[in-house]
N, C-alpha and C positions, 0 to 999 in steps of 0.2 A: 436493311434493318434486320437484326437478329432477334428473334422472339423465342424465349425459352418456355416450354410447356411442361407442366408437372405431369409425371406419369401417374396412372391410377394408383391410389393408395399412398402416394408420396406426399410428405408434409411440405406445404408451400411456405411455411413461416417457421420461426424458431422461438424458443423460450430461453432467454439468456438472463442470468442474474449477475449483477456486480455487487459484491459485499465489501464494504470499506470500514475499517476500524476508525472510530471517531477520535481525531486528534491523538493518534496512536502513542507517540512518544510521551506526551504530557499525561495521557490516560494511564500509561504504564506506571508513572510515578504516583498518581492518585490511588491506583489499585494497590501498589506495593506498600504504601504508607497508610492505607485505609482512610484516605481523605475524602470528604464529601465531594461529589461531582460539582457542587455549586461553588466550591472555593476557587477563586481565580488563581491560575497557576501558569507560570512560564518556565520552560526548560531551556537552559543556556549552554552554549559551547563557547568557552572563554567569555568574551563580553558581547555576545550576540545571541538573541533569542532564536533557538532552533525550532521550538514548538510552543504554541500559545493555545490554551484551551478556550472553549466558547465563552465561559463567564468572563475571562480576562479580555476577550475581544469585545464582547457586547457591553460590559460595564465601563471599561476604561479605554477602549479604542486601541488596545495593544496589538502589535503585529510582529511577524517574524523579522528579525534583524534589529529590533530595538535593543539598546544597551541596558545594562543593569540600572544605570542612573536614570535612564528614560522610563524604565518600568516603575521604579520607585516614585519618580516625579508624577507620572500620569495617574498612578493608582493611589497616590498619597500614602504609600507604604502598605496598602491593603492587599497587594498581589503577592502570592508566594513565589519566590524565585529559587529554583533548584538548578544544580549543575550536573552535566553528564558525568558519569564515573570517570575518574582519571587514574590510569595505571602507571605505576612506577615499577622498576625491577623488583624492589622490595615487596610490593603488593603481590606480585606473581609468585615469588619464592615463598611467601608466608601462607599460601593457600594450603588447605588440607590436602594431603596426598591422594585421598580417594575422591576428591570433589570432581576431578575431570572425568571420572569413570561413571558418574551418576547418569541415570536415564533422564530424558527430558522432563518427565513428570517429577522425579525426585529433585532434580536441580531447580525446577520451577518452584516447587513447594519450599525449598530451602531459601530461595530469594524473595518470594512473594507472600508466603504464608507464615511469617514469623509471629511469635506471641505479641499481643497488643502492646504490652509495656515496652518491648524491644522496638516496635515500630515507632512509638511515641519518642523514645530516646533518639532514634536515628533521625526522625523528622526535626527535632530541636537542634541536632548537631549539624544537619545539612541545610536547613532553611537559611536563605540569603547568604550562604557562604560561597563566594566566588573563587575561581581557580585561575591560575596563570599557565599559559602554554608551556612555560619552561619546567613545570612540575612533572610533566610526563605526557602520556598519550591518551586522548579521549577514547573511551571504549563504548561500543554499541552492543556488547555481549548480552547485557540485561534485556535489551529489546529484541535481539535475535531469539533469545530463549523464550520470551513471552510469545513472540510470533509463532515459534515452533509448537508451543503448547496449545495455543489457540487453534492453529490449523489441525493439530492432532484431534482436538475435541470436535471440530467441525467435520472432519473426515469420519470419525466414529459415529457422529449423529446422522450423517448422510447414509452410511452403510446400514445403520440400524433402522432408520425411518423411511428411507427411499429405496435402498437396495444397492448392493455393490456394483451392479452392472447398469444402473439406471441414470448415471450422470457422468459428465466429463468435467474435471476440475483443473483449472489453470491458475497457479499462483502467479499473480502479476507483479507483486512487490512484497515487501516485508509486511504491509498492512492491508493488502487487498487481493481479492481473487475473483475469477469469473467461473460461472457454472453454466454448462449447457445441459438442460434437462428436457430437451425437446420431445424425444420419444416417450419419456415417462408421462409428460403432461398432455400429450396428444392421444393417449389411449382412448379409444372410443367407448370402452365400458364405463358407464357412469359410476359404477361401484368401485372402480379402481381407486386406490388410495394415493393421494398426493403426499401425505405425511402420516405414515402409519404409527399408531400408538396401540400397543397390545393387539396387533393384527387388524386394526380398523382405523378409519379416519377419525380424527378428533373434531367433533362438532364445535367444541369451545374454541379451538384454534382457528377454525374456519370463520366463526363469528367475529373473533378478535381481529382477524386479518381484514375482513370487510370494513370494520370500523376504524382500523388504524392505518390503512394504506391510503396514501395520497394519490388521487387519480389526476394525472396531468390533463388539463383542458376538459374537465369532467362535463362541462356544459355542452361540449361538442360530441360527447360519446353517448350512444344508445345504451342505457343501463337498465336492467341487465339484458344482454343480447343472448338469450338462451340457445339460439340456433347458430351462434357465431363461434366456430371452432377455435379461432385465434383468441377470442376473448376468454372462452372457458379455459383454454390452456394457460394463458397468462395469469388468470386468477389462481390456477393451481400452482403456478410458479410463485405467486405472492404468498401462498400458504407455506411453501417450502422455505422461502426467504425468512418468513416470520418464525418458523420453527427453528431454523438455524440460529437466528439472532437470540432467541429465547434460550436455546441450549447453551450457547457460549456465556450468556449473562448468568444463568443459574449455576453453571459450573465454576466460572472464573471471575465473574463480576465485570467483564468488559462489554461495552456497548458497540454495536455496529449499525451502519446505515446501509440501505440496499436500494438498487435500482433494478426494475424488472421490465424487459422489453424484448424486441425481436433481433437485436444486434448488440455487439459489444459497445459500439459508439453510443447508441441511444440509451442503453442501460446505464452507462457511466454518467451521461448527462442527466438522466432521470434521477440517479442516486442523489445528486445535489439537492433535489427538491424535497427529499425526505430527511435531510440532515437537521440536527443531530439525532441519533437514536430513533430513527424512523425508516420508512420505506415509501417508495413511490413507484407506480406502474405507468408506463407510457404505451397505450394501445396504438395500433397502426394509424388510426384516424387522427391521433393527437400529435404525430411526429412533425407535420408541417408547423403546428403551433409552437412546439418546443424549439424547432430550428429558428423560428421567427424571433424568439426572445433570448436565444443563446448567443452570447458574445463570441466572436470567432476565436479569440485567444483562449477560451475555455475548452475548445474542442481538441481532441488528441492531435498532436503533431502540428498545431497551428499557433502555438504560443511563442515560437521563436522566429527564426529567419523567414520561414515559409509564410507564417502569419503576417509578418510585416510586408512581404511582397504582395500578398493578396490584398491587404489593407490599402496599399498604394494604388491598387486598381479601382478601389471604391471611393465614392465621395467621402469627405472627412466625417460627416455625420452618420454614415452608414457603416456599422461595425458588427453586424450579426451574421450568423450562418444563413438566415433567410435572405439577407441582402445579397449574399453571393449567389443564391439560387435565382433571385429575381433579376439581378443586374449584370451578371457576368456569364458569358457563353463558355462552352467547353474550349472553343478555339482561343478565346482571350486568356483563359487560365493556362492552357497548354503552351501558348507562345511565350509565356513568362516562366512557368514552372517546369516545362517539359511535358511530353505527352503522358507519361506514367503518373507523375505527381499531380498534373493538371486533372486527370480523370479521377484520381482519388479525392481531391478537394471538391470537384464537381459533384461526385456521388455523396460525399460527406455532407455537403450543404443541403442535400435532400434527405438526409437520414439513412442513406444506403451504405451499408457496411457488411461485406460478406466474409470478413476475416473470421476464421474458425477459432473456437476455443480449443487450445492445444493441451493435451493431457500432461499434467505435471504432478499429479497428486502424490506419487511416490518418488518423484525425481529429486535428486539431491543436488546441492550446489556443486558446481564443477571446480571451484577454486576457493581458497581461503586466503584472505589478504590482510596484511597488517602494514599500515603506512603512517607517516608523520610528515606534516607540512610545516615549515617554519621559514623565517627570513634567513638571510645569509649568516652562517655560523663558522666559527673557526674549525679547522680540521681536528683540533684536539677534542672537540665535542662529539665527533663521529662515533667512537667506540661505545660511548654510553648509550646512544640512541640505537645503534645496531643491536646491542645486548638487550635492550628493552623490546624492540620489535621482534627479535628472534624468540625471546622468552614468551611473549604474547602468542606468537604464531604456534610455537611448540605446544603450549597449553591447549589451544583450540584444536590442533590436529589430534592430540591425545584423546580429547573428548569425542571428536568425530570418529576416530578409529573404534572407540569403545561402543558407541551408539550404532554405527553403521557397518562395522566389520570391513573396513576398507583402509587403504593406506595411500599416501601420495606417491606419484611417480616422477614428479619434477618440481624443482623449486626455482623460481625466477626472481632475481634480485635486480631492481631497477633504481637508479639514482641519477641525479644530474648535478652538474657543477657549472660555475661561471668561469669562462675563459676570456681574458682580455683580447679584444679583436681590433682590427684596424677601422673602427667606426669613430664617428665624430663624438666629441665630448666624453671620451673615455668609456663608452658603452661596452657591454660585455656580450659575448655569445653564450647561449645556454646549450650545454652539451649533455645529451642523454646517453646513458650506458646501460646495457642489459647483459646480465650474466645468467646463463641457464645451467642448472645443476640437475643431472639425470640420476635418479635412484635406480641402480641396477639390481638391487636385491628386494625381496619382499618384506624386508624388516627395516624399521627405523631404529637407529642406535639411540638409546636414551642416555641421559646423563644426570 
């Protein structure tokens, strides 16, 4: 048996925060159009709900994938339905020539901070107007822009109130991030500031944090444990999470939920306890309780094939992470999943996750992609779609060049076509083709 012993002065635990924007795509539309958060809203792509806000879920039982007709029927017409932006070649060509060169903040203000009368006019024009896939390409640019601006505000708040070198930030997706603030929160000096305001801790923020943070399995926790270093550090993490959420809301009007714990796995699971627009902390003593109530499909990497294989090892009525810990041995998991994956699942069931938070706070996306999916089309339609995708890609590359002073080095074109094969019933083979174009100069030719 291998036993790891912490060196003197070494922190034995971590403080990890998961911050998650509430119903991000739907919330973007509420903020853009200045709609009350209490208004039920669904955002659709073609005839399928891509995002459903909490009021729509709770009042009418709406869910992702519902059609426009189902939304209207379930809500008796009371739920607002909006559609993703749809780009046509004409839309791109009609853009203002300087728009692509705008900074993130300027571009965000142009899209989200229009005059009230304009917002009202746009809302009436877009409400319950459905689109057809033949009209063009669905665009996520509006949501990428909002995400970039939100992360910009959070980074500025962290550097101002926590300190530039006191955190590690990992952007996990368009609407969530992880923070490792272990060293900052484990400072032994009781006067050290968790969230500085004008050079000192904010007593009001501390008090608000204590009142607003949901404590997982609170009845099992010794509160407050003044001599418990882990608990003190995690409470400081709660203060930082609350400060960040407040900074984003006051600046941009977006709400976030947060989970605070000792690992990425548990912080993410804990975050669901604070939704929406709240936060939850999971102290080490509460981790077994959280695992006991967490459905295995809710844990990272257990929602798909691996989760089904694990569920097949359990009795039909046992489907929690705690059940895995109680009923399955490491040998049983490894024999089905392999030694590496088996060990990961075995640890996860016990709330053990040593995956580090990886620094990405200034990392840029490595690629820009434009694509369109549709059913079989005539070859005569191809030039129109190529022109649309190329124009969209070009516009986004220009904006990226202006904001980040970089240029692409390669363009990859991927497409597939159906070729009749020697299969029964006239089936077709699907053929994929990749074309790589290397840019040998430091300049992009504009047109």
